[in-house]
Z-matrix of the N, CA and C atoms (Angstrom, degrees):
N
C 1 1.444
C 2 1.529 1 110.91
N 3 1.351 2 116.05 1 -39.33
C 4 1.452 3 120.47 2 179.23
C 5 1.511 4 110.55 3 -64.48
N 6 1.361 5 116.48 4 -35.46
C 7 1.463 6 120.14 5 178.48
C 8 1.524 7 111.07 6 -65.47
N 9 1.310 8 117.06 7 -38.49
C 10 1.468 9 120.88 8 179.46
C 11 1.531 10 109.94 9 -66.43
N 12 1.317 11 117.00 10 -42.80
C 13 1.471 12 120.92 11 179.57
C 14 1.523 13 110.34 12 -62.94
N 15 1.343 14 116.31 13 -43.20
C 16 1.462 15 119.84 14 178.61
C 17 1.526 16 110.27 15 -64.40
N 18 1.317 17 117.11 16 -42.64
C 19 1.456 18 121.60 17 179.32
C 20 1.530 19 110.47 18 -61.63
N 21 1.332 20 116.97 19 -41.88
C 22 1.467 21 120.57 20 178.83
C 23 1.536 22 111.31 21 -64.44
N 24 1.338 23 116.93 22 -40.26
C 25 1.467 24 120.01 23 177.93
C 26 1.532 25 110.49 24 -63.25
N 27 1.330 26 116.52 25 -44.20
C 28 1.466 27 120.63 26 179.11
C 29 1.521 28 110.22 27 -63.55
N 30 1.326 29 117.37 28 -44.06
C 31 1.468 30 121.35 29 -179.88
C 32 1.526 31 110.78 30 -63.67
N 33 1.335 32 116.43 31 -43.38
C 34 1.473 33 119.98 32 178.82
C 35 1.532 34 111.06 33 -64.13
N 36 1.323 35 116.24 34 -42.22
C 37 1.467 36 119.85 35 178.24
C 38 1.519 37 110.80 36 -62.16
N 39 1.338 38 117.12 37 -41.92
C 40 1.463 39 120.77 38 178.84
C 41 1.518 40 111.07 39 -63.63
N 42 1.309 41 117.22 40 -41.60
C 43 1.473 42 121.00 41 178.87
C 44 1.523 43 110.07 42 -65.96
N 45 1.319 44 117.00 43 -41.25
C 46 1.459 45 121.10 44 178.84
C 47 1.529 46 111.22 45 -62.75
N 48 1.325 47 117.33 46 -45.70
C 49 1.462 48 121.23 47 178.37
C 50 1.521 49 110.45 48 -63.31
N 51 1.334 50 117.99 49 -45.05
C 52 1.467 51 121.15 50 179.52
C 53 1.525 52 110.94 51 -62.41
N 54 1.323 53 116.79 52 -41.77
C 55 1.464 54 120.26 53 179.61
C 56 1.511 55 112.18 54 -66.36
N 57 1.322 56 115.76 55 -42.90
C 58 1.471 57 119.34 56 179.34
C 59 1.517 58 110.92 57 -65.58
N 60 1.323 59 116.77 58 -39.95
C 61 1.460 60 120.58 59 179.34
C 62 1.518 61 110.73 60 -65.88
N 63 1.317 62 116.87 61 -43.34
C 64 1.467 63 120.92 62 -179.73
C 65 1.521 64 111.05 63 -66.39
N 66 1.320 65 116.87 64 -31.79
C 67 1.458 66 120.36 65 -178.31
C 68 1.520 67 112.20 66 -76.12
N 69 1.327 68 117.99 67 -19.90
C 70 1.465 69 121.28 68 -179.17
C 71 1.518 70 109.39 69 -74.50
N 72 1.301 71 116.39 70 119.83
C 73 1.453 72 121.64 71 176.08
C 74 1.517 73 106.58 72 -99.04
N 75 1.318 74 117.30 73 119.78
C 76 1.461 75 120.55 74 -177.06
C 77 1.525 76 112.43 75 -78.98
N 78 1.309 77 118.35 76 -8.32
C 79 1.455 78 121.85 77 179.35
C 80 1.524 79 109.63 78 -93.67
N 81 1.318 80 116.36 79 133.82
C 82 1.455 81 121.52 80 178.53
C 83 1.525 82 109.96 81 -60.63
N 84 1.321 83 116.35 82 144.23
C 85 1.460 84 119.02 83 -178.68
C 86 1.520 85 112.34 84 -65.22
N 87 1.337 86 117.93 85 -20.05
C 88 1.459 87 120.85 86 179.91
C 89 1.525 88 112.73 87 -102.19
N 90 1.320 89 117.10 88 3.42
C 91 1.469 90 120.61 89 -180.00
C 92 1.526 91 109.64 90 -68.24
N 93 1.329 92 117.28 91 142.06
C 94 1.464 93 119.48 92 178.40
C 95 1.530 94 111.10 93 -67.10
N 96 1.322 95 115.56 94 158.08
C 97 1.465 96 120.75 95 -177.27
C 98 1.525 97 112.69 96 -74.31
N 99 1.320 98 117.56 97 -18.00
C 100 1.465 99 122.90 98 179.06
C 101 1.527 100 109.14 99 -129.80
N 102 1.343 101 117.85 100 158.70
C 103 1.470 102 119.73 101 174.92
C 104 1.530 103 110.66 102 -60.10
N 105 1.313 104 116.48 103 147.04
C 106 1.466 105 121.92 104 -179.05
C 107 1.526 106 108.81 105 -111.81
N 108 1.335 107 116.09 106 136.10
C 109 1.467 108 120.98 107 -178.44
C 110 1.525 109 110.52 108 -140.27
N 111 1.312 110 114.94 109 154.69
C 112 1.464 111 123.96 110 168.00
C 113 1.520 112 105.63 111 -127.66
N 114 1.322 113 117.00 112 155.15
C 115 1.454 114 121.14 113 -177.65
C 116 1.516 115 112.33 114 -96.71
N 117 1.342 116 114.55 115 139.76
C 118 1.457 117 121.48 116 177.69
C 119 1.515 118 109.58 117 -135.59
N 120 1.320 119 116.55 118 149.81
C 121 1.452 120 123.18 119 171.92
C 122 1.526 121 108.09 120 -155.61
N 123 1.319 122 116.21 121 165.37
C 124 1.463 123 121.41 122 177.35
C 125 1.520 124 107.34 123 -124.05
N 126 1.328 125 116.18 124 123.95
C 127 1.463 126 122.75 125 174.90
C 128 1.516 127 108.32 126 -124.25
N 129 1.328 128 116.60 127 124.29
C 130 1.465 129 121.66 128 179.35
C 131 1.527 130 112.16 129 50.79
N 132 1.332 131 117.11 130 40.75
C 133 1.457 132 121.82 131 177.89
C 134 1.517 133 115.00 132 80.14
N 135 1.348 134 117.94 133 2.34
C 136 1.470 135 121.75 134 -178.87
C 137 1.527 136 109.16 135 -101.88
N 138 1.339 137 116.55 136 123.84
C 139 1.459 138 121.93 137 175.17
C 140 1.517 139 107.86 138 -79.02
N 141 1.333 140 115.13 139 122.69
C 142 1.463 141 121.19 140 -176.67
C 143 1.521 142 110.12 141 -115.23
N 144 1.320 143 115.02 142 144.71
C 145 1.456 144 123.60 143 179.00
C 146 1.516 145 109.80 144 -113.12
N 147 1.329 146 115.50 145 141.25
C 148 1.467 147 121.98 146 166.60
C 149 1.515 148 105.72 147 -134.50
N 150 1.317 149 117.72 148 117.52
C 151 1.457 150 120.66 149 -178.64
C 152 1.526 151 111.87 150 -71.15
N 153 1.320 152 117.61 151 -14.96
C 154 1.464 153 122.24 152 179.29
C 155 1.511 154 112.32 153 93.04
N 156 1.304 155 116.81 154 -38.84
C 157 1.460 156 124.28 155 172.92
C 158 1.527 157 105.98 156 -141.63
N 159 1.325 158 118.27 157 155.19
C 160 1.466 159 119.56 158 -177.25
C 161 1.527 160 112.56 159 -61.71
N 162 1.320 161 115.48 160 142.63
C 163 1.461 162 123.10 161 172.71
C 164 1.521 163 106.29 162 -110.35
N 165 1.319 164 117.95 163 110.54
C 166 1.463 165 122.13 164 -178.54
C 167 1.518 166 110.54 165 -95.38
N 168 1.320 167 116.53 166 145.12
C 169 1.460 168 121.47 167 176.73
C 170 1.514 169 113.77 168 75.01
N 171 1.324 170 117.21 169 30.53
C 172 1.467 171 120.96 170 -179.10
C 173 1.528 172 109.13 171 -74.16
N 174 1.334 173 116.78 172 123.47
C 175 1.462 174 122.08 173 176.62
C 176 1.528 175 110.93 174 -110.31
N 177 1.329 176 116.33 175 -2.72
C 178 1.455 177 119.12 176 177.49
C 179 1.518 178 112.66 177 -168.62
N 180 1.312 179 115.42 178 148.02
C 181 1.465 180 123.57 179 172.31
C 182 1.518 181 106.80 180 -130.93
N 183 1.315 182 116.01 181 148.16
C 184 1.456 183 120.21 182 -179.54
C 185 1.524 184 109.37 183 -140.98
N 186 1.329 185 115.00 184 132.09
C 187 1.464 186 122.64 185 171.96
C 188 1.516 187 106.84 186 -113.76
N 189 1.306 188 117.17 187 128.09
C 190 1.460 189 120.88 188 175.61
C 191 1.523 190 107.16 189 -124.55
N 192 1.310 191 115.44 190 116.25
C 193 1.458 192 121.82 191 178.82
C 194 1.519 193 109.56 192 -90.05
N 195 1.328 194 116.28 193 138.15
C 196 1.471 195 123.17 194 175.85
C 197 1.526 196 112.69 195 50.43
N 198 1.324 197 115.76 196 53.87
C 199 1.460 198 122.72 197 179.59
C 200 1.522 199 111.63 198 -53.69
N 201 1.323 200 115.82 199 135.80
C 202 1.458 201 121.29 200 174.42
C 203 1.515 202 115.27 201 77.95
N 204 1.319 203 117.61 202 12.68
C 205 1.464 204 120.68 203 178.08
C 206 1.526 205 108.81 204 -119.32
N 207 1.317 206 116.06 205 174.39
C 208 1.467 207 119.54 206 176.51
C 209 1.524 208 111.30 207 -68.31
N 210 1.329 209 117.29 208 -17.59
C 211 1.462 210 121.45 209 -179.27
C 212 1.533 211 112.62 210 -92.72
N 213 1.329 212 118.71 211 6.27
C 214 1.460 213 121.42 212 -178.67
C 215 1.525 214 110.18 213 -52.07
N 216 1.321 215 114.87 214 126.05
C 217 1.462 216 121.39 215 -179.41
C 218 1.524 217 107.73 216 -140.06
N 219 1.316 218 116.60 217 141.61
C 220 1.458 219 120.73 218 -172.12
C 221 1.524 220 112.02 219 -130.12
N 222 1.339 221 114.62 220 146.14
C 223 1.462 222 121.56 221 169.32
C 224 1.522 223 106.81 222 -129.67
N 225 1.334 224 116.61 223 137.85
C 226 1.457 225 120.73 224 -177.56
C 227 1.524 226 110.31 225 -135.61
N 228 1.334 227 114.99 226 145.40
C 229 1.467 228 123.30 227 176.07
C 230 1.518 229 108.41 228 -122.97
N 231 1.319 230 116.27 229 152.10
C 232 1.460 231 121.25 230 174.90
C 233 1.526 232 109.61 231 -135.96
N 234 1.325 233 114.45 232 158.82
C 235 1.466 234 122.34 233 173.63
C 236 1.521 235 106.24 234 -142.17
N 237 1.336 236 117.12 235 147.72
C 238 1.467 237 118.80 236 178.55
C 239 1.529 238 110.83 237 -69.13
N 240 1.341 239 115.68 238 155.03
C 241 1.467 240 120.41 239 175.53
C 242 1.508 241 108.30 240 -64.18
N 243 1.263 242 121.19 241 142.40
C 244 1.457 243 128.38 242 16.78
C 245 1.525 244 114.10 243 -87.12
N 246 1.321 245 117.86 244 9.03
C 247 1.453 246 120.70 245 178.90
C 248 1.512 247 112.42 246 94.44
N 249 1.320 248 115.12 247 179.59
C 250 1.460 249 121.84 248 -177.22
C 251 1.521 250 109.87 249 -126.54
N 252 1.319 251 115.20 250 165.82
C 253 1.459 252 122.02 251 175.90
C 254 1.526 253 108.04 252 -88.63
N 255 1.321 254 117.13 253 128.54
C 256 1.457 255 121.65 254 177.22
C 257 1.521 256 108.41 255 -127.45
N 258 1.318 257 115.37 256 128.16
C 259 1.459 258 120.61 257 172.00
C 260 1.529 259 109.68 258 -135.27
N 261 1.321 260 116.22 259 -47.52
C 262 1.466 261 120.96 260 176.37
C 263 1.524 262 108.01 261 -127.32
N 264 1.325 263 114.50 262 142.20
C 265 1.461 264 117.81 263 -175.92
C 266 1.524 265 109.58 264 -158.58
N 267 1.341 266 116.53 265 137.28
C 268 1.453 267 121.38 266 170.68
C 269 1.521 268 106.32 267 -82.16
N 270 1.326 269 116.24 268 123.81
C 271 1.460 270 119.89 269 -174.10
C 272 1.512 271 113.41 270 -96.44
N 273 1.335 272 117.31 271 -53.85
C 274 1.461 273 121.16 272 -172.04
C 275 1.515 274 111.05 273 -142.04
N 276 1.335 275 115.42 274 152.19
C 277 1.457 276 120.46 275 172.31
C 278 1.508 277 114.07 276 89.84
N 279 1.244 278 119.10 277 48.10
C 280 1.454 279 122.81 278 -179.30
C 281 1.508 280 108.26 279 151.00
N 282 1.308 281 116.36 280 -166.30
C 283 1.458 282 120.29 281 176.83
C 284 1.524 283 107.17 282 -78.24
N 285 1.327 284 118.02 283 103.40
C 286 1.464 285 119.06 284 -175.52
C 287 1.520 286 112.45 285 -66.83
N 288 1.321 287 114.74 286 137.30
C 289 1.457 288 122.26 287 171.56
C 290 1.522 289 105.10 288 -92.81
N 291 1.321 290 116.73 289 99.93
C 292 1.458 291 120.44 290 -170.06
C 293 1.521 292 114.51 291 -93.39
N 294 1.305 293 118.93 292 -1.69
C 295 1.460 294 120.32 293 177.04
C 296 1.513 295 114.49 294 60.15
N 297 1.330 296 118.86 295 28.54
C 298 1.461 297 121.77 296 179.56
C 299 1.518 298 113.58 297 97.45
N 300 1.308 299 118.19 298 -6.38
C 301 1.461 300 121.61 299 175.74
C 302 1.525 301 109.32 300 -82.81
N 303 1.313 302 117.18 301 145.12
C 304 1.461 303 122.71 302 177.88
C 305 1.522 304 109.32 303 -111.38
N 306 1.321 305 116.62 304 138.94
C 307 1.456 306 120.01 305 178.31
C 308 1.521 307 108.45 306 -65.95
N 309 1.317 308 115.94 307 120.35
C 310 1.455 309 121.97 308 176.92
C 311 1.526 310 109.58 309 -94.48
N 312 1.325 311 115.60 310 -39.22
C 313 1.465 312 120.89 311 -179.55
C 314 1.527 313 107.16 312 -134.71
N 315 1.325 314 117.89 313 103.32
C 316 1.463 315 120.06 314 -179.54
C 317 1.532 316 111.25 315 -78.65
N 318 1.316 317 114.72 316 161.05
C 319 1.461 318 119.51 317 171.00
C 320 1.519 319 108.20 318 -67.63
N 321 1.327 320 118.02 319 150.15
C 322 1.470 321 119.11 320 175.26
C 323 1.529 322 110.10 321 -56.91
N 324 1.313 323 117.15 322 144.87
C 325 1.472 324 122.33 323 -175.84
C 326 1.520 325 112.38 324 -56.26
N 327 1.310 326 117.90 325 -33.93
C 328 1.464 327 120.81 326 -177.07
C 329 1.534 328 113.01 327 -93.86
N 330 1.323 329 118.19 328 8.01
C 331 1.464 330 120.96 329 -177.06
C 332 1.529 331 110.81 330 -80.27
N 333 1.323 332 117.23 331 130.00
C 334 1.467 333 122.77 332 177.84
C 335 1.521 334 108.32 333 -106.96
N 336 1.332 335 116.45 334 96.06
C 337 1.460 336 121.31 335 -176.75
C 338 1.525 337 112.41 336 -61.87
N 339 1.329 338 118.55 337 -22.36
C 340 1.465 339 120.87 338 -178.94
C 341 1.526 340 111.87 339 -70.32
N 342 1.326 341 118.30 340 -12.49
C 343 1.465 342 122.57 341 178.33
C 344 1.536 343 111.77 342 -92.48
N 345 1.320 344 117.64 343 -7.60
C 346 1.466 345 121.31 344 -179.52
C 347 1.528 346 110.26 345 -69.90
N 348 1.323 347 116.04 346 152.99
C 349 1.457 348 120.58 347 176.34
C 350 1.517 349 111.49 348 -85.92
N 351 1.334 350 116.51 349 -42.30
C 352 1.462 351 119.57 350 -175.11
C 353 1.520 352 110.65 351 -138.16
N 354 1.318 353 114.01 352 162.63
C 355 1.456 354 122.54 353 177.76
C 356 1.518 355 107.83 354 -136.63
N 357 1.330 356 116.24 355 124.60
C 358 1.462 357 121.76 356 172.27
C 359 1.523 358 106.98 357 -102.85
N 360 1.320 359 115.64 358 134.37
C 361 1.452 360 122.40 359 -176.43
C 362 1.523 361 108.10 360 -122.25
N 363 1.338 362 117.05 361 136.34
C 364 1.464 363 119.99 362 175.88
C 365 1.521 364 110.61 363 -141.56
N 366 1.321 365 114.34 364 156.15
C 367 1.461 366 123.59 365 -178.42
C 368 1.519 367 107.77 366 -120.00
N 369 1.338 368 117.55 367 135.45
C 370 1.460 369 122.38 368 174.48
C 371 1.519 370 108.76 369 -112.60
N 372 1.309 371 116.06 370 142.86
C 373 1.463 372 121.71 371 178.19
C 374 1.506 373 110.21 372 124.36
N 375 1.327 374 117.11 373 -83.32
C 376 1.464 375 117.65 374 177.84
C 377 1.521 376 109.45 375 -75.98
N 378 1.315 377 116.42 376 163.83
C 379 1.465 378 119.27 377 172.15
C 380 1.523 379 105.83 378 -63.94
N 381 1.308 380 115.62 379 117.76
C 382 1.461 381 120.11 380 -174.21
C 383 1.517 382 109.76 381 -148.58
N 384 1.298 383 114.62 382 165.19
C 385 1.457 384 122.56 383 177.78
C 386 1.520 385 108.68 384 -115.80
N 387 1.315 386 117.04 385 167.61
C 388 1.449 387 122.06 386 176.34
C 389 1.520 388 110.89 387 -98.42
N 390 1.320 389 115.36 388 168.31
C 391 1.463 390 121.29 389 178.96
C 392 1.524 391 108.43 390 -141.60
N 393 1.321 392 115.96 391 158.54
C 394 1.463 393 122.20 392 -179.57
C 395 1.523 394 108.55 393 -131.29
N 396 1.334 395 116.27 394 143.42
C 397 1.467 396 121.05 395 -179.26
C 398 1.531 397 109.55 396 -136.71
N 399 1.316 398 115.15 397 149.51
C 400 1.466 399 122.79 398 174.48
C 401 1.529 400 106.80 399 -86.71
N 402 1.325 401 117.14 400 112.29
C 403 1.471 402 121.94 401 -174.74
C 404 1.525 403 111.47 402 -62.18
N 405 1.321 404 117.78 403 -44.15
C 406 1.472 405 120.77 404 -179.21
C 407 1.529 406 110.99 405 -60.63
N 408 1.324 407 117.19 406 -39.42
C 409 1.461 408 120.26 407 -179.59
C 410 1.522 409 111.22 408 -65.31
N 411 1.322 410 117.64 409 -45.03
C 412 1.464 411 119.34 410 -178.96
C 413 1.530 412 110.27 411 -66.88
N 414 1.325 413 117.88 412 -36.13
C 415 1.472 414 120.62 413 176.78
C 416 1.528 415 111.03 414 -66.70
N 417 1.308 416 116.81 415 -43.77
C 418 1.470 417 122.65 416 -175.56
C 419 1.533 418 112.25 417 -70.85
N 420 1.321 419 117.75 418 -38.50
C 421 1.468 420 120.94 419 -169.70
C 422 1.523 421 115.78 420 -99.51
N 423 1.319 422 119.09 421 -14.24
C 424 1.471 423 120.44 422 -174.77
C 425 1.521 424 113.16 423 -55.21
N 426 1.322 425 117.55 424 -45.07
C 427 1.466 426 120.89 425 -176.89
C 428 1.528 427 112.32 426 -65.36
N 429 1.327 428 117.20 427 -19.18
C 430 1.472 429 121.34 428 -179.38
C 431 1.527 430 112.96 429 -82.29
N 432 1.331 431 117.44 430 -6.51
C 433 1.468 432 121.11 431 -174.32
C 434 1.525 433 110.76 432 -123.82
N 435 1.341 434 117.00 433 148.26
C 436 1.467 435 120.77 434 179.57
C 437 1.527 436 111.26 435 -57.93
N 438 1.324 437 116.21 436 154.98
C 439 1.467 438 121.19 437 -175.42
C 440 1.527 439 113.17 438 -60.79
N 441 1.304 440 119.14 439 -20.40
C 442 1.469 441 121.80 440 178.68
C 443 1.515 442 113.29 441 -87.05
N 444 1.333 443 117.90 442 0.01
C 445 1.470 444 121.55 443 179.89
C 446 1.521 445 109.93 444 -103.77
N 447 1.313 446 115.49 445 139.22
C 448 1.459 447 122.49 446 179.76
C 449 1.519 448 108.75 447 -128.21
N 450 1.322 449 116.31 448 150.82
C 451 1.454 450 121.70 449 177.59
C 452 1.522 451 108.92 450 -81.80
N 453 1.330 452 115.92 451 114.35
C 454 1.455 453 123.01 452 177.67
C 455 1.527 454 108.76 453 -102.58
N 456 1.318 455 116.15 454 64.44
C 457 1.460 456 122.82 455 175.53
C 458 1.513 457 113.35 456 48.32
N 459 1.321 458 116.70 457 -126.33
C 460 1.460 459 123.27 458 -177.94
C 461 1.529 460 112.63 459 -64.52
N 462 1.316 461 118.37 460 -20.71
C 463 1.476 462 121.21 461 -179.51
C 464 1.518 463 110.91 462 -75.92
N 465 1.334 464 117.34 463 -21.04
C 466 1.453 465 121.23 464 -179.94
C 467 1.520 466 112.35 465 91.13
N 468 1.321 467 115.19 466 -161.46
C 469 1.460 468 122.11 467 -176.79
C 470 1.515 469 109.50 468 -81.90
N 471 1.343 470 115.82 469 127.72
C 472 1.462 471 120.96 470 -176.18
C 473 1.521 472 110.15 471 -135.65
N 474 1.347 473 114.55 472 146.51
C 475 1.456 474 120.24 473 171.92
C 476 1.531 475 107.43 474 -108.36
N 477 1.340 476 116.67 475 -174.08
C 478 1.467 477 120.09 476 -175.46
C 479 1.520 478 113.00 477 -58.66
N 480 1.329 479 117.89 478 -42.50
C 481 1.467 480 119.15 479 -178.93
C 482 1.528 481 111.14 480 -66.84
N 483 1.332 482 117.52 481 -36.83
C 484 1.470 483 120.72 482 177.24
C 485 1.531 484 110.58 483 -62.78
N 486 1.324 485 116.70 484 -45.59
C 487 1.465 486 120.80 485 -178.78
C 488 1.525 487 110.18 486 -64.49
N 489 1.328 488 117.72 487 -45.35
C 490 1.474 489 120.66 488 178.75
C 491 1.527 490 110.62 489 -58.63
N 492 1.325 491 116.82 490 -42.02
C 493 1.472 492 121.50 491 -177.25
C 494 1.537 493 111.98 492 -70.48
N 495 1.337 494 118.37 493 -39.48
C 496 1.465 495 121.28 494 -171.19
C 497 1.533 496 115.41 495 -97.71
N 498 1.343 497 117.78 496 -21.45
C 499 1.458 498 120.12 497 -179.09
C 500 1.529 499 109.39 498 -61.18
N 501 1.292 500 117.38 499 129.91
C 502 1.472 501 128.73 500 -175.70
C 503 1.528 502 113.10 501 77.17
N 504 1.333 503 117.77 502 -2.53
C 505 1.471 504 120.19 503 176.29
C 506 1.529 505 110.73 504 -107.06
N 507 1.342 506 117.71 505 -54.02
C 508 1.467 507 120.50 506 -179.69
C 509 1.530 508 112.16 507 -113.14
N 510 1.334 509 117.61 508 -12.98
C 511 1.450 510 122.57 509 178.75
C 512 1.511 511 109.36 510 -163.41
N 513 1.331 512 115.83 511 172.46
C 514 1.469 513 122.55 512 174.78
C 515 1.517 514 108.61 513 -122.34
N 516 1.323 515 117.10 514 140.91
C 517 1.457 516 119.22 515 168.99
C 518 1.522 517 106.84 516 -75.01
N 519 1.325 518 117.09 517 162.90
C 520 1.463 519 120.45 518 -171.71
C 521 1.532 520 114.28 519 -59.19
N 522 1.316 521 117.96 520 -27.28
C 523 1.475 522 119.82 521 -178.76
C 524 1.523 523 113.50 522 -110.65
N 525 1.316 524 117.63 523 13.21
C 526 1.461 525 120.76 524 176.21
C 527 1.532 526 108.71 525 -84.11
N 528 1.335 527 117.54 526 126.45
C 529 1.465 528 118.74 527 176.45
C 530 1.526 529 110.82 528 -60.25
N 531 1.310 530 115.58 529 143.85
C 532 1.465 531 121.44 530 -179.47
C 533 1.532 532 109.12 531 -71.86
N 534 1.331 533 117.76 532 119.50
C 535 1.457 534 120.47 533 -179.99
C 536 1.524 535 113.01 534 -76.97
N 537 1.345 536 116.47 535 -14.19
C 538 1.467 537 119.30 536 -173.53
C 539 1.461 538 112.16 537 -98.22
């Protein structure tokens, strides 16, 4: 009888653990249904952004290099409400074309963004998502691709027709509403 009771306790514990594990959803409830990307490339030492689709009502942009490390460095731009339209923008390494955004927090004068490992990009204002890029990859591969192609993270190098075809199917641009 004691063996049966012990067996029942073990079986119940196993069912409880399996049920609790199955009930745990590892995806955040606010996570988008598809991966989110923004396009980046470097031309003549200038880091360029392409959001892939227009972002309307942008009141802020933020670049964070090497997030979560001792080398974390940030640059931020702001615009007054109702915000500005952002789709393409020169970010760093030359006279930036900011599209009406003003630098609120510049990178330190001695900071070399080309030595960073990663870049996190976010948009404030419209409902938008963030994106992350491997800095070394965009520096290394930009010259190998036509000027109309941008590195969209895990999606790879894409031009306008690629983005139109794949947006909402295999990924979302940062300002595309989540269809899921």
